[in-house]
N, C-alpha and C positions, 0 to 999 in steps of 0.2 A: 620374638617380641618386638624387635626393632622394625622388622618388615611390616608387621601388622599395625604398628603405630603410624608408620609412614602412610599405609593405605588408608587408615582411618582419618588422617589429617588432610588427605587430598580433597574429599568433598567439602570440608570446611574451607579450604583455600579457594575452591571454585565458587562457593557461595559468597565468600568475602570479596573475591574479584568481581563477581557478577553485581554485587551491591555497589561496589565502587564505580563500575562502568555505568550502572543505572543512575547513580547520583550525578556523575559527570555529564551524562546525556541530558538529564533534567535541567542542570544548570546551564548547559549550552543552549537548550531550547528556550529558556527564559531570556537569555542574552540575545538570541537571534530573532526572537519574535518581533521586536520593534523594527528591525531591519526588513523582515519579510513583510510586515504591514506597510512600511514606507514604500517598498517596491510595488506592492499590490495596489496601493492608492495611486501611484504614478502611472500604472498601466490601465486603470479603470477609465471607461468611456464616460462622457457627460451624462448619459442616460442612467448610470448606476448611482445609487445612493450610498455614499461612503459613511453615512452616519446611521445606517439601519441597524436594528437589533433583532436577533443576534447578528453580530458582524460577519461579513462574508470575506474570508481571507483571500480566496482566489477570485480574480476578476472574471465575470461572466463573458465579457467581450473585450479581451485585452487589446490595447491599441498603443502605438508609439506616437500618436498625434500630440500628446501632452509634451513630450520631449522636443518635438519639432517646433511647437508654439513657443516654448521657453527659449530655445536656441535662437529663434528668429526675432523674438521680442527684445532680448537683451544681448549685449556683446559678450556672450559667455566665452568666446574664443579669447578675447582680450583678458577677461577675468582669469581664465585658465593660465595664460602666459604669465600674468602678474603673480598668481599664487605659486607657480612653478619657479619663477625667478626668485621670489622672496624665500621660499622653502630651501632651494638649493644653496643660496648665499648664506642663509642662517645655518645650515648644516656645515658648510665649509668653514665659516667663522668659528663655530663651536668646536669642530675637530681640531683646529689649529690652536685656538686660545686655551681651551680646556686641557688639551694634552701638554701644552707648554707650561701651564700652571700646575698640573698634576705631577709632572716629572720631578721637579725639585722637591716637592712635598713628599714624594715617595722614595727618592733615591739619594738625595743630598742631605748633608747634616749642616745645619746653620742655626743660629740662636733665634728662638721664637717660632720655630717651625710648627710646633704643636698648637701654639696660640693662633697662628695664622690659619691653620686648617680648621680649628674650632670656630674662628670668626666666619670663615667661608661657609661652613656647614650651618651655622646659626641663621644665615640669611634665608635658608629654606623655609623657616618658620614665619617669615614676614610676608603677609598677603600682598599680592600685586596692587590691590586697590589703595594701599597705604602710600606706595611710591609712585602711583600713577600720575598725580598732579605735578610733583617735582620733575618727573621724567618728561611730561608734556611741555612744561616751561623750558626745560633744558633743550628739548628737541626744537622748539620754536626759536629759541635764541641762537641755536646753531644753524638755523636756516634749513632744517631737514623736514619741515612739514610738507606733505604732498610729494614725498620722494620715497623711492624704494629703501634707501638707507635709513630713513626715518622709521619705517615699519620694522626694519631689522634691528635697529639700534638697541632696544631693551633686551634682546635675546641673543646677542653676539657671543655670550658665554653664560654658563649656568653653574650654580653650586652643585647640582646633581651630576652634571658632566664631569666636573673636577673630582668629585668623590668617586664616581664610577671608574674613571681612568686611573686615579691614584691607587685604588684597590687592585686594579689590574696590573699596574706597573710593579706593585710590591710582590707579585707572584713570579716575576721574571728572575731566574737564577742570577746571582751576583757574578758567577763565573763568566757569563757572556759579557757583562759590563766590563769586568776587569780585563778580559781578553781584548776587547775593543780598545781600551785605554792603552794597553801595552803595544798595540799596533799604531798608536799615535792618533787615535780618533778623539776629536773634541767632544765636549758635552753635547753640543748641538748635533754632532754627527752620531753620537750614541743614541740620542733621542730619535733621530730620523732613521738610522740604519738598524738599530737593535730593538729599541723599545716599541716603536709603532708597529713594525711587522709582527712582534711577539704578542701583541694584545689586539690582534685583528678582530676577534669576536666581540670584544668590548667596544671597539670603534663602530662595528656594524650595529650593535645594540643602541649605542648613543645616536647613530645616524637615524635609526627608525624612530626613536622617541622624539628627537628634535624635528624631524621632517613632519611627523604627524601633528606635533604641537604647533609648528609654524603654519602648516596648511590649514588647520581648523581654527586658528586664532581669529576671534571676532572682535573682542573688546578694544584692543589697542589699535588695529587698523580703523575701526569706527571712529576713534578719537582723533587720530593723527591724519586721516584722509578725508577730504571733502571734494576732491576732484575725481569724477567717475572713471577717468582713464587709468587711475592707479588702483581701482577697486580690486580686491581679491574675491575669490568665489564665495566665501561666507557672506560678504557684504552684498554681492550680486544676488544671492538667494534671499536675503532679507528684503531686498528691493522688490522682489516678486510679489510680496504680500500686498504692497500698495498698488503695484501695476495692475494686478488682476482682481482687485477688491477681495483679496483673501480666498482665491480659488485654491483649495488644498490639493487638488490633483496636480496643478502646475507647480505649486510650492514643493510638493513631494518629488516631482520630476526634477526640479532644480537641485533638490537635496541629494537625489541619487547621482546626478552628474557631479556634484561636489564630493561625494563620499567615494565614488568608484575609483578614482586615482589612488586614494589612500589604501583601499583594500588591495588593489593591484600591486602597489609598492610593497606592502607588507608581505604578500604572497611571494613576491620575487626575492625579497631580502631575507626572509626568515630562514632559508636553508643555509645561510652563511653564519647563523648564530649557533655554532657548534664548537665544542672544545677542540683546540688544535695543539699540535706539538710545538712547544715554544721554540725549539731549535730550528724547526723547519721554516720558520718565518723570517729568519735573519737574512738580510741582504748580503750578498757576497761582494 
């Protein structure tokens, strides 16, 4: 009876698994369709109508001339360096400040710890538009307008990053921490030599989120920058609309140039987001 019940359940499992894969493929197709349409528009020649109906997904005469015109008309190399510098510095500040804030909230006992953590988490519910004007006034008063630090200033730490690393630090066994203390390690040494190596997947996850957010940010750089030499790629892409009287092929080509580094960065970093043995990450 047991053998027959197992055999009868296999077709049901296969059907259920097939439906699950079909649903995931359908969702992925819906998510990827705008990207495919963007790439198709960027590759279409001027003779093709991008507004025809029914729409033509694949270009009849693909060309890279749109990318060449965009690159030659705007200093996209400068924009790329600006975006890379801003994103890397933002990631570095977040990893340091968020981990330093998360460590005592996760591992130390002091009065008001839960209240402080609740106050930090509550800031996630505050829209950026509410604090945008005070941040701008503070940035101008500090002399950071039209500077890289002015672009980075609002994002040097985040409540999400503190929450993520606090939860990761809480999973580290206390035995590792106590052993380091017995060896004479300071709290800063425990944070550096024990905690950070033990939560490497969480650090990589935070790196991906912060990098993508900093790279694609448009609103704050638009507010704090009016010098083109500090423009990031999103601002450079928005400038294309006025330069070419809204030629969507060239705007799409600029958007592809802006998006490609994010996709490449995610593909490179995603393999590091895996569960790891806590003990293997401790520095000797």
